[in-house]
N, C-alpha and C positions, 0 to 999 in steps of 0.2 A: 339578644346580644348588646344591643344599646343599653339596656338596663344594667347589665353586668359592669359596663364601663363608667356608668354615671358615679358610683361611689369613689372610684380611682380619680375622676375627673374632680369631684368635689374635694377629695383630700389634697389633690395637687393645687387646686384654687386656694384652699385653706392654708397649705404651706406657703405659697406665694404670698398670700395676704399677710400671713404672720412674718414673712421675711421683709416685706414692705413696711410693715408696722415697726418692726425692729430698726430698720434703717431710718425711719421717720423719727423714732425716739432718739436715736444717736444724733440725728441732725438737729433736733430740738435741744438736745443737750449741750451741743457745741455752739449754739447760737449765742450771741452776746447783744446787750442792749445797745441802742444808739449812744447812750451817755458812756457806756463802758468804752465803746469803739472810739468815740471822740477822745476820751481820756487817754487811751492807748496812742492815738495819732498824736496828741499833744506831747506826750512823753518822747515819741519818736523824733518829732521836729525838734524838741529841746535838745535831744542827744545829737542830732544832726548840726544844730547851732553850735554846741559845745565842741563837737569834732572839728567843725570848720574853723573855730577860733584856735583850737590847739594846732591844726594844720598851717594856719597863717603864722602863728608863732614859730613853728618849726621851720616854715619856709624862710622866715626873717633870719633865724639863727643859721640856717644852712648858707644863706646868701652871705652873712657875715663871715663865716668860716671860708668860704670861697674867695671872698675879697681878701682875707689874710693870706690865703694860700697863693693867690696871684701875686701879691706884693712880695711874698718870700721867693717865689719862682723868679720875678724880676731881680730881685736881689742876687740870688744865685747865678742867674745869667750874667749880671754885671760882673761878678767875681770871676766867672768862667772866662769872659771876654778879656779881663785884665791877665789872667794866667795865659790865655792863648797869645795875647800881644807880647807878653814877656817872653814866652817860649819862642816865638818867632822873630824876636828881636825888634819888633815895631815900636814896642813901648819899653823904654828904660825907667826904672824907678829911680828917683831922685836920690842922691847920696847924701 
């Protein structure tokens, strides 16, 4: 009985070895050289640097718009104060 199982065991081992070999081939195919890896990292760091610069520029632009908005809000608040004083009779406009 042991002899009858041996061919099945050998076939199973051969299938497993072929599977391992295919996985190894795929792994080797996907490997990149250290130079390629370094080049890719350099490009990534360059993109990060560009993105940082763009984000800083956007931040400055947004801050400038916020400053203008705050000034406009102050101006509107001043006008509202004048209107409220006029309506309440506290401030009369000069004739």
